[in-house]
One Martini backbone bead per residue (centre of mass of N, CA, C, O) as a GRO file, in nm:
protein
  352
    1MET     BB    1   1.455  -7.576   5.057
    2THR     BB    2   1.747  -7.568   4.926
    3GLU     BB    3   2.060  -7.610   4.934
    4GLU     BB    4   2.307  -7.409   4.957
    5TRP     BB    5   2.478  -7.243   4.684
    6TRP     BB    6   2.838  -7.199   4.638
    7PRO     BB    7   3.052  -7.074   4.448
    8GLU     BB    8   3.330  -6.982   4.338
    9LEU     BB    9   3.487  -6.709   4.416
   10ALA     BB   10   3.531  -6.549   4.160
   11PRO     BB   11   3.648  -6.513   3.859
   12VAL     BB   12   3.811  -6.721   3.624
   13ILE     BB   13   4.078  -6.661   3.412
   14GLU     BB   14   4.118  -6.782   3.096
   15PRO     BB   15   4.246  -6.856   2.818
   16THR     BB   16   4.176  -6.788   2.520
   17VAL     BB   17   4.012  -6.953   2.235
   18ALA     BB   18   4.100  -6.721   2.066
   19GLU     BB   19   4.225  -6.516   1.830
   20LYS     BB   20   4.449  -6.273   1.825
   21PRO     BB   21   4.457  -5.978   1.707
   22PRO     BB   22   4.678  -5.734   1.547
   23TYR     BB   23   4.509  -5.541   1.721
   24ARG     BB   24   4.368  -5.335   1.938
   25VAL     BB   25   4.216  -5.421   2.249
   26VAL     BB   26   3.914  -5.278   2.398
   27ASP     BB   27   3.790  -5.225   2.728
   28VAL     BB   28   3.511  -5.013   2.822
   29HIS     BB   29   3.415  -5.221   3.080
   30THR     BB   30   3.548  -5.128   3.388
   31HIS     BB   31   3.667  -5.184   3.737
   32LEU     BB   32   3.811  -4.963   3.993
   33SER     BB   33   3.902  -4.962   4.310
   34VAL     BB   34   3.903  -4.702   4.590
   35PRO     BB   35   3.960  -4.719   4.918
   36ALA     BB   36   4.019  -4.420   4.994
   37ALA     BB   37   3.733  -4.322   4.911
   38GLU     BB   38   3.570  -4.503   5.097
   39GLU     BB   39   3.674  -4.374   5.359
   40ILE     BB   40   3.542  -4.099   5.310
   41ALA     BB   41   3.235  -4.210   5.283
   42ARG     BB   42   3.155  -4.402   5.521
   43PRO     BB   43   3.041  -4.196   5.749
   44PHE     BB   44   2.782  -4.120   5.531
   45TYR     BB   45   2.651  -4.391   5.516
   46ARG     BB   46   2.342  -4.542   5.380
   47PRO     BB   47   2.158  -4.799   5.260
   48GLU     BB   48   1.933  -4.619   5.110
   49TYR     BB   49   2.135  -4.501   4.888
   50GLU     BB   50   2.144  -4.813   4.775
   51PRO     BB   51   1.959  -5.012   4.578
   52ARG     BB   52   2.133  -5.283   4.588
   53VAL     BB   53   2.087  -5.294   4.899
   54ARG     BB   54   1.787  -5.231   4.961
   55TYR     BB   55   1.696  -5.478   4.728
   56SER     BB   56   1.835  -5.704   4.885
   57SER     BB   57   1.883  -5.995   4.993
   58ALA     BB   58   2.029  -6.175   5.234
   59GLN     BB   59   2.176  -6.363   5.038
   60THR     BB   60   2.304  -6.145   4.861
   61LEU     BB   61   2.458  -5.991   5.080
   62ARG     BB   62   2.631  -6.228   5.171
   63TYR     BB   63   2.762  -6.300   4.905
   64ASN     BB   64   2.889  -6.023   4.842
   65ARG     BB   65   3.075  -6.015   5.082
   66GLU     BB   66   3.238  -6.273   5.013
   67TYR     BB   67   3.314  -6.203   4.728
   68ARG     BB   68   3.465  -5.926   4.787
   69ALA     BB   69   3.666  -6.069   5.013
   70SER     BB   70   3.813  -6.217   4.825
   71GLU     BB   71   4.127  -6.240   4.713
   72ARG     BB   72   4.082  -6.227   4.406
   73GLN     BB   73   3.880  -5.989   4.401
   74THR     BB   74   4.060  -5.780   4.533
   75ARG     BB   75   4.276  -5.784   4.315
   76GLN     BB   76   4.097  -5.719   4.070
   77PHE     BB   77   3.989  -5.438   4.188
   78GLU     BB   78   4.295  -5.307   4.297
   79ASP     BB   79   4.512  -5.456   4.104
   80ALA     BB   80   4.688  -5.397   3.826
   81GLU     BB   81   4.860  -5.657   3.794
   82ALA     BB   82   4.625  -5.858   3.800
   83ARG     BB   83   4.488  -5.745   3.548
   84LEU     BB   84   4.710  -5.800   3.341
   85ALA     BB   85   4.693  -6.107   3.352
   86ASP     BB   86   4.399  -6.121   3.254
   87MET     BB   87   4.429  -5.964   2.990
   88ASP     BB   88   4.625  -6.161   2.856
   89LYS     BB   89   4.424  -6.396   2.851
   90GLN     BB   90   4.193  -6.233   2.690
   91GLY     BB   91   4.328  -6.019   2.477
   92VAL     BB   92   4.369  -5.745   2.630
   93ASP     BB   93   4.528  -5.433   2.598
   94LEU     BB   94   4.286  -5.232   2.706
   95GLN     BB   95   4.163  -5.056   2.983
   96VAL     BB   96   3.875  -4.892   3.106
   97LEU     BB   97   3.856  -4.703   3.384
   98ALA     BB   98   3.615  -4.745   3.655
   99VAL     BB   99   3.403  -4.719   3.885
  100PRO     BB  100   3.212  -4.858   4.086
  101PRO     BB  101   2.885  -4.792   4.150
  102SER     BB  102   2.932  -4.791   4.472
  103GLU     BB  103   3.149  -4.525   4.404
  104TYR     BB  104   2.995  -4.255   4.351
  105PHE     BB  105   2.879  -4.083   4.598
  106TYR     BB  106   2.624  -3.877   4.559
  107TRP     BB  107   2.548  -3.826   4.882
  108LEU     BB  108   2.754  -3.624   4.909
  109ASP     BB  109   2.887  -3.353   4.981
  110LYS     BB  110   3.081  -3.132   4.833
  111GLU     BB  111   3.343  -3.174   4.989
  112GLN     BB  112   3.347  -3.491   4.986
  113ALA     BB  113   3.303  -3.533   4.684
  114LEU     BB  114   3.561  -3.397   4.588
  115LYS     BB  115   3.757  -3.573   4.748
  116ALA     BB  116   3.677  -3.847   4.627
  117SER     BB  117   3.720  -3.787   4.327
  118ARG     BB  118   4.018  -3.707   4.345
  119THR     BB  119   4.117  -3.975   4.460
  120GLN     BB  120   4.034  -4.148   4.219
  121HIS     BB  121   4.193  -3.988   3.999
  122GLU     BB  122   4.472  -4.029   4.116
  123ARG     BB  123   4.474  -4.335   4.091
  124PHE     BB  124   4.424  -4.354   3.789
  125ALA     BB  125   4.666  -4.182   3.699
  126GLU     BB  126   4.878  -4.371   3.817
  127VAL     BB  127   4.814  -4.622   3.648
  128VAL     BB  128   4.841  -4.493   3.367
  129ALA     BB  129   5.138  -4.395   3.404
  130ARG     BB  130   5.252  -4.688   3.446
  131TYR     BB  131   5.029  -4.801   3.202
  132PRO     BB  132   4.971  -4.651   2.907
  133ASP     BB  133   4.915  -4.924   2.720
  134ARG     BB  134   4.673  -5.055   2.930
  135PHE     BB  135   4.547  -4.771   3.032
  136ALA     BB  136   4.247  -4.602   3.100
  137ALA     BB  137   4.023  -4.320   3.196
  138VAL     BB  138   3.737  -4.227   3.390
  139ALA     BB  139   3.527  -4.026   3.544
  140ASN     BB  140   3.377  -3.911   3.878
  141PRO     BB  141   3.130  -3.712   3.902
  142PRO     BB  142   2.934  -3.502   4.114
  143MET     BB  143   2.609  -3.509   4.014
  144ASN     BB  144   2.456  -3.365   4.264
  145HIS     BB  145   2.674  -3.127   4.165
  146PRO     BB  146   2.686  -2.990   3.869
  147GLU     BB  147   2.898  -2.761   3.890
  148LEU     BB  148   3.112  -2.944   4.018
  149ALA     BB  149   3.120  -3.151   3.790
  150VAL     BB  150   3.242  -2.959   3.585
  151GLU     BB  151   3.503  -2.907   3.736
  152VAL     BB  152   3.592  -3.206   3.741
  153LEU     BB  153   3.602  -3.248   3.436
  154ARG     BB  154   3.826  -3.043   3.383
  155GLU     BB  155   4.036  -3.183   3.555
  156ALA     BB  156   4.024  -3.460   3.410
  157ARG     BB  157   4.107  -3.356   3.135
  158ASP     BB  158   4.394  -3.268   3.235
  159LEU     BB  159   4.461  -3.584   3.300
  160GLY     BB  160   4.335  -3.741   3.025
  161PHE     BB  161   4.033  -3.762   3.042
  162ASN     BB  162   3.767  -3.862   2.788
  163GLY     BB  163   3.564  -3.937   3.030
  164PHE     BB  164   3.253  -4.055   3.193
  165GLU     BB  165   3.080  -4.174   3.466
  166MET     BB  166   2.730  -4.285   3.516
  167SER     BB  167   2.431  -4.301   3.627
  168ALA     BB  168   2.068  -4.348   3.589
  169ASP     BB  169   2.087  -4.184   3.859
  170VAL     BB  170   2.050  -3.917   4.124
  171VAL     BB  171   1.927  -3.997   4.396
  172GLY     BB  172   1.652  -4.036   4.199
  173ALA     BB  173   1.725  -3.851   3.976
  174ASP     BB  174   1.660  -3.749   3.665
  175LEU     BB  175   1.846  -3.682   3.361
  176ASP     BB  176   1.621  -3.476   3.230
  177HIS     BB  177   1.692  -3.263   3.410
  178PRO     BB  178   1.797  -2.934   3.380
  179ARG     BB  179   2.034  -2.941   3.594
  180PHE     BB  180   2.222  -3.125   3.383
  181ASP     BB  181   2.297  -2.943   3.136
  182VAL     BB  182   2.583  -2.849   3.222
  183VAL     BB  183   2.710  -3.129   3.178
  184TRP     BB  184   2.646  -3.176   2.879
  185GLU     BB  185   2.780  -2.920   2.778
  186ALA     BB  186   3.066  -2.982   2.884
  187ALA     BB  187   3.106  -3.254   2.744
  188ALA     BB  188   3.088  -3.141   2.457
  189GLU     BB  189   3.314  -2.932   2.479
  190LEU     BB  190   3.535  -3.159   2.591
  191GLU     BB  191   3.491  -3.438   2.458
  192MET     BB  192   3.320  -3.621   2.670
  193THR     BB  193   3.235  -3.943   2.730
  194ALA     BB  194   2.966  -4.114   2.831
  195ILE     BB  195   2.905  -4.374   3.090
  196MET     BB  196   2.637  -4.574   3.144
  197HIS     BB  197   2.593  -4.697   3.492
  198PRO     BB  198   2.408  -4.854   3.692
  199GLN     BB  199   2.258  -4.863   4.048
  200GLY     BB  200   2.016  -4.994   3.991
  201PHE     BB  201   1.679  -4.955   4.129
  202THR     BB  202   1.469  -4.728   4.295
  203HIS     BB  203   1.203  -4.949   4.246
  204GLY     BB  204   1.277  -5.267   4.389
  205GLU     BB  205   1.051  -5.424   4.559
  206ARG     BB  206   1.019  -5.678   4.333
  207MET     BB  207   1.365  -5.750   4.328
  208THR     BB  208   1.495  -5.923   4.570
  209ASP     BB  209   1.474  -6.176   4.427
  210TYR     BB  210   1.697  -6.366   4.234
  211TYR     BB  211   1.882  -6.110   4.165
  212LEU     BB  212   1.704  -5.876   4.024
  213VAL     BB  213   1.868  -5.623   4.110
  214ASN     BB  214   2.045  -5.703   3.851
  215VAL     BB  215   1.919  -5.866   3.617
  216MET     BB  216   1.683  -5.634   3.574
  217CYS     BB  217   1.761  -5.347   3.690
  218MET     BB  218   1.987  -5.256   3.506
  219PRO     BB  219   1.841  -5.250   3.224
  220LEU     BB  220   1.600  -5.086   3.327
  221ALA     BB  221   1.745  -4.827   3.411
  222SER     BB  222   1.862  -4.763   3.131
  223ALA     BB  223   1.597  -4.750   2.972
  224LEU     BB  224   1.470  -4.521   3.134
  225ALA     BB  225   1.690  -4.304   3.118
  226THR     BB  226   1.714  -4.289   2.810
  227THR     BB  227   1.421  -4.221   2.749
  228ARG     BB  228   1.410  -3.958   2.913
  229MET     BB  229   1.636  -3.811   2.765
  230ILE     BB  230   1.505  -3.813   2.491
  231LEU     BB  231   1.218  -3.692   2.566
  232GLY     BB  232   1.370  -3.441   2.722
  233GLY     BB  233   1.593  -3.324   2.501
  234VAL     BB  234   1.903  -3.360   2.531
  235TRP     BB  235   1.989  -3.393   2.214
  236ARG     BB  236   1.855  -3.139   2.113
  237ARG     BB  237   2.032  -2.945   2.299
  238HIS     BB  238   2.294  -3.174   2.281
  239PRO     BB  239   2.432  -3.302   2.002
  240GLY     BB  240   2.745  -3.344   2.119
  241PHE     BB  241   2.650  -3.565   2.307
  242ARG     BB  242   2.808  -3.858   2.435
  243MET     BB  243   2.685  -4.211   2.473
  244VAL     BB  244   2.733  -4.496   2.670
  245VAL     BB  245   2.559  -4.810   2.707
  246VAL     BB  246   2.554  -5.057   2.900
  247HIS     BB  247   2.435  -5.366   2.855
  248GLY     BB  248   2.337  -5.295   2.555
  249GLY     BB  249   2.132  -5.056   2.670
  250GLY     BB  250   1.944  -5.250   2.756
  251TYR     BB  251   1.612  -5.273   2.646
  252LEU     BB  252   1.566  -5.052   2.426
  253PRO     BB  253   1.718  -5.164   2.155
  254PHE     BB  254   1.479  -5.413   2.161
  255TYR     BB  255   1.205  -5.186   2.211
  256PHE     BB  256   1.156  -4.898   2.043
  257ALA     BB  257   0.888  -4.915   1.873
  258ARG     BB  258   0.688  -4.832   2.094
  259THR     BB  259   0.788  -4.543   2.126
  260ASP     BB  260   0.742  -4.456   1.836
  261HIS     BB  261   0.440  -4.506   1.834
  262ALA     BB  262   0.371  -4.306   2.060
  263TYR     BB  263   0.479  -4.058   1.907
  264ALA     BB  264   0.260  -4.084   1.673
  265VAL     BB  265  -0.017  -4.087   1.890
  266ARG     BB  266   0.113  -3.902   2.124
  267PRO     BB  267   0.158  -3.597   2.298
  268GLU     BB  268   0.358  -3.657   2.544
  269LEU     BB  269   0.626  -3.705   2.342
  270ARG     BB  270   0.636  -3.390   2.191
  271GLY     BB  271   0.754  -3.153   2.374
  272GLN     BB  272   1.105  -3.205   2.320
  273ILE     BB  273   1.062  -3.334   2.033
  274ASP     BB  274   1.101  -3.368   1.646
  275ARG     BB  275   1.160  -3.678   1.660
  276PRO     BB  276   1.201  -3.985   1.672
  277PRO     BB  277   1.345  -4.156   1.923
  278SER     BB  278   1.533  -4.340   1.742
  279ASP     BB  279   1.708  -4.114   1.628
  280TYR     BB  280   1.858  -4.073   1.900
  281LEU     BB  281   1.944  -4.362   1.962
  282ARG     BB  282   2.141  -4.377   1.702
  283GLU     BB  283   2.359  -4.182   1.862
  284LEU     BB  284   2.436  -4.410   2.031
  285TYR     BB  285   2.602  -4.643   2.258
  286PHE     BB  286   2.722  -4.996   2.288
  287ASP     BB  287   2.777  -5.278   2.452
  288THR     BB  288   2.860  -5.650   2.476
  289ASN     BB  289   2.723  -5.720   2.770
  290VAL     BB  290   2.482  -5.987   2.682
  291PHE     BB  291   2.564  -6.318   2.620
  292ASP     BB  292   2.442  -6.283   2.318
  293PRO     BB  293   2.527  -6.282   1.994
  294GLY     BB  294   2.249  -6.192   1.872
  295MET     BB  295   2.246  -5.913   2.014
  296VAL     BB  296   2.490  -5.798   1.870
  297ARG     BB  297   2.381  -5.828   1.587
  298HIS     BB  298   2.150  -5.633   1.633
  299LEU     BB  299   2.313  -5.380   1.700
  300VAL     BB  300   2.466  -5.372   1.431
  301ALA     BB  301   2.219  -5.374   1.236
  302GLU     BB  302   2.063  -5.121   1.369
  303PHE     BB  303   2.332  -4.910   1.446
  304GLY     BB  304   2.607  -5.011   1.390
  305ALA     BB  305   2.938  -5.084   1.437
  306GLU     BB  306   3.009  -4.777   1.533
  307HIS     BB  307   2.803  -4.841   1.811
  308VAL     BB  308   3.003  -5.079   1.912
  309LEU     BB  309   3.147  -5.208   2.223
  310LEU     BB  310   3.369  -5.347   2.410
  311GLY     BB  311   3.243  -5.530   2.706
  312THR     BB  312   3.274  -5.696   3.048
  313ASP     BB  313   3.269  -5.604   3.367
  314TYR     BB  314   3.525  -5.594   3.496
  315PRO     BB  315   3.524  -5.829   3.777
  316PHE     BB  316   3.248  -5.929   3.749
  317ASP     BB  317   3.021  -6.202   3.743
  318MET     BB  318   2.846  -6.023   3.512
  319GLY     BB  319   3.058  -6.106   3.295
  320THR     BB  320   3.289  -6.130   3.031
  321VAL     BB  321   3.548  -6.357   3.013
  322ASP     BB  322   3.560  -6.420   2.679
  323PRO     BB  323   3.551  -6.182   2.446
  324LEU     BB  324   3.672  -6.300   2.183
  325ALA     BB  325   3.491  -6.549   2.165
  326PHE     BB  326   3.225  -6.399   2.162
  327ILE     BB  327   3.275  -6.229   1.901
  328GLU     BB  328   3.322  -6.473   1.717
  329ARG     BB  329   3.017  -6.570   1.745
  330VAL     BB  330   2.885  -6.330   1.592
  331GLY     BB  331   3.010  -6.288   1.288
  332LEU     BB  332   3.190  -6.067   1.188
  333ASP     BB  333   3.333  -5.868   1.001
  334GLU     BB  334   3.639  -5.722   0.995
  335GLN     BB  335   3.552  -5.427   1.015
  336ALA     BB  336   3.356  -5.458   1.255
  337ARG     BB  337   3.551  -5.597   1.450
  338ARG     BB  338   3.753  -5.362   1.471
  339LEU     BB  339   3.555  -5.160   1.593
  340VAL     BB  340   3.455  -5.321   1.844
  341LEU     BB  341   3.750  -5.402   1.967
  342GLY     BB  342   3.860  -5.060   1.938
  343GLY     BB  343   3.796  -4.826   1.738
  344ASN     BB  344   3.565  -4.684   1.892
  345ALA     BB  345   3.712  -4.624   2.156
  346ALA     BB  346   3.938  -4.454   2.032
  347ARG     BB  347   3.749  -4.232   1.925
  348LEU     BB  348   3.574  -4.152   2.181
  349LEU     BB  349   3.853  -4.150   2.385
  350ARG     BB  350   4.118  -4.076   2.255
  351LEU     BB  351   4.325  -4.308   2.190
  352GLY     BB  352   4.664  -4.318   2.111
   0.00000   0.00000   0.00000
C-alpha cells in the first residue's frame, strides 16, 4: 500500500481564464444543502438507504466526511454569499439550485417527506428572493409517494420553481414503473423540466474500490434509468415531459447504437415503443459536466446545440471548476455557444 494521499479539501475556485461573454451564463447543475431538512430526516436514516454510502470503501467514507466538514466546503454548500463570490470568479451569472443527491430523502414516510421537501423549498425560495438575478431553483418532490410528489410539484410551481430534480431510481424502484406516470403527467402539464441526477448505483457490489461508486456508478445509473424510461414508453405516453440528464447523460448518448440495433432485431424492446430508442433519446437534454471537450462536441453534433446545457456540479470535487474555459476548448460557433451557456436553460426553466 502506498502512503495515503489527501489533497487540499474542497475545490478552490480561481478566476476564469476565459473571456466572459456579454450575455447571461447559467449553470444548470449545482447543489445547495439545507441542514434544517437534514435534521428532519436524520432520525429515520439507515446507511443501506443510500447506495453511495453502502458501496463506498472505508477510505472513501473517511475522505467524504473530512471533505464535507471542511470550512470552505461547508460555506460552498450552504452559504449563498460564498457561492456568489465563486460564481463571479467563474463568470457564471445565475446558478440553478438543487439539493445534493444525499438529500433526496426518498425513504421518509409521507409526513416526514412532505416536511423535509417543504423545508428545502422554503430555503431555496428565500435565497432566490434575496438574489433573484443570481439564483433560480428546482424542487425536490418526494418521489416514493407519487401522488404526494404531484402535490409538492404544484406547490413548488407556485413558488416560481420551473423544474425538479430526481434520482435515477427511487429507493431501488425503476422510473419506467407505471406508478410514476402521474409525476410525468403533472410535470408536462405544469411545464416543469426534470433534472435527473443519480445517487449512486443500487447494485454497486463491485464498485467499492477506487471511488468507482461515483466514477462509474453515476453515469451507469443514468444510462440504465434513461434506457428503461425510453423502452418503458415514458415519452410515448407523455411526449410533453422534458428531462435533462446531468453528467452528459451518462454513458447512453455515447453508445446508443447498440440499443437501436437490439430494437431492430429483438422483440423484447418493442413492447412499449414504436420508434427506435434513439428517436426518444434525441428529445432529451444533457449537461456539459463530462471533463472532455470532445464529448461535448459529440453531444452537440449528435443531438444539437439546443439540447446541451452548461452544468458544473458545483460545489462537488467531481465538478467543472472553470466552465467558461472548458466550453471555449469545445470550439463551438457563437450561436451554439450562446445556447449552451444559457439560452437553453432559460428556455427550459423559463428564466426571466
